[in-house]
C-alpha positions as CSV (number, residue, x, y, z in Angstrom):
1,X,-0.3,6.0,-12.0
2,X,-1.1,8.8,-9.6
3,X,-2.6,10.9,-12.4
4,X,-5.3,8.2,-12.9
5,X,-6.6,9.1,-9.4
6,X,-7.0,12.8,-10.3
7,X,-4.7,14.0,-7.6
8,X,-7.2,12.9,-4.9
9,X,-4.9,10.0,-3.7
10,X,-1.2,9.5,-3.1
11,X,0.4,6.5,-4.9
12,X,3.6,5.2,-3.3
13,X,5.9,2.3,-4.2
14,X,7.4,0.2,-1.4
15,X,6.1,2.5,1.2
16,X,7.1,1.1,4.6
17,X,5.8,3.9,6.9
18,X,2.7,4.2,9.0
19,X,3.2,7.8,10.1
20,X,6.6,7.8,11.7
21,X,6.9,4.1,12.5
22,X,7.6,1.2,10.3
23,X,4.6,-0.5,8.7
24,X,3.9,-3.9,10.4
25,X,1.3,-6.5,10.1
26,X,0.6,-9.0,12.9
27,X,0.7,-12.7,12.0
28,X,2.7,-12.2,8.8
29,X,6.0,-13.3,10.3
30,X,6.7,-16.9,9.6
31,X,4.5,-17.1,6.5
32,X,7.6,-18.4,4.8
33,X,11.1,-19.5,6.1
34,X,12.5,-16.1,4.9
35,X,9.9,-14.0,6.7
36,X,11.2,-13.4,10.3
37,X,9.4,-10.2,11.3
38,X,6.0,-8.5,11.0
39,X,7.5,-5.6,8.9
40,X,5.9,-5.2,5.5
41,X,6.7,-3.4,2.3
42,X,3.8,-3.4,-0.1
43,X,4.8,-3.0,-3.7
44,X,2.2,-0.2,-4.4
45,X,-0.3,1.5,-2.2
46,X,-3.0,4.1,-3.1
47,X,-3.8,6.1,0.0
48,X,-3.9,9.5,1.8
49,X,-0.6,9.7,3.5
50,X,-1.8,11.5,6.7
51,X,-5.1,9.5,7.0
52,X,-5.9,6.4,8.9
53,X,-8.4,3.6,8.3
54,X,-10.6,2.4,5.6
55,X,-11.6,5.8,4.0
56,X,-7.9,6.7,3.6
57,X,-6.5,3.4,2.4
58,X,-7.9,2.6,-1.1
59,X,-5.7,0.0,-2.8
60,X,-2.7,-2.2,-2.0
61,X,-1.0,-4.0,-4.8
62,X,1.5,-6.9,-4.8
63,X,3.3,-7.8,-8.1
64,X,5.3,-10.9,-9.0
65,X,7.0,-11.8,-12.2
66,X,6.8,-15.3,-13.6
67,X,5.6,-16.8,-10.3
68,X,2.4,-18.4,-9.1
69,X,0.6,-16.7,-6.3
70,X,3.0,-16.1,-3.3
71,X,1.6,-17.4,0.0
72,X,3.0,-14.5,2.0
73,X,1.6,-11.9,-0.5
74,X,-1.8,-13.6,-0.4
75,X,-1.8,-13.6,3.4
76,X,-0.6,-9.9,3.4
77,X,-3.5,-8.9,1.1
78,X,-6.0,-10.8,3.1
79,X,-4.9,-9.1,6.3
80,X,-4.4,-5.6,4.8
81,X,-8.0,-5.7,3.4
82,X,-9.7,-7.1,6.4
83,X,-12.2,-4.5,7.7
84,X,-11.1,-5.0,11.3
85,X,-7.4,-4.6,10.5
86,X,-5.2,-1.6,11.4
87,X,-5.0,-0.6,7.7
88,X,-8.3,-1.9,6.3
89,X,-7.6,-1.2,2.6
90,X,-10.7,-1.1,0.6
91,X,-9.2,-3.3,-2.2
92,X,-6.1,-5.6,-2.7
93,X,-4.7,-6.7,-6.0
94,X,-2.2,-9.5,-6.7
95,X,-0.7,-9.2,-10.2
96,X,1.3,-12.1,-11.7
97,X,3.2,-11.0,-14.9
98,X,4.3,-14.0,-17.0
99,X,5.9,-13.0,-20.2
100,X,3.4,-10.8,-22.0
101,X,0.5,-12.2,-20.0
102,X,-0.8,-11.2,-16.6
103,X,-3.2,-12.6,-14.1
104,X,-5.0,-10.4,-11.6
105,X,-6.5,-11.6,-8.3
106,X,-8.6,-9.2,-6.2
107,X,-9.1,-9.1,-2.5
108,X,-11.8,-7.3,-0.5
109,X,-12.9,-7.5,3.1
110,X,-10.1,-9.9,3.9
111,X,-11.1,-12.5,1.2
112,X,-10.0,-13.4,-2.2
113,X,-12.7,-12.4,-4.8
114,X,-13.6,-14.9,-7.5
């Protein structure tokens, strides 16, 4: 995937770091009975590893197989793309893969895009 960004961006899978500390997101704990902490582990991120803020965080992707939209992933994408958030990703993408079909839902500025 990284080659599609012409080497200008880093593409990482399950990247749980924000510099030297674990990546966290306030208000994500408790979005489901299994979610006990604010720690997050996005499936794919496109970013500049040493950068901070909106101009260094391009895209965050959550992927599920054979599942309707996950409430925690939706909340995570809303919070991660909100312009006032710590990470402020420019875009978020939720991909549901169901057999040979897939559904994509985009997020921008903290909101689901229709």
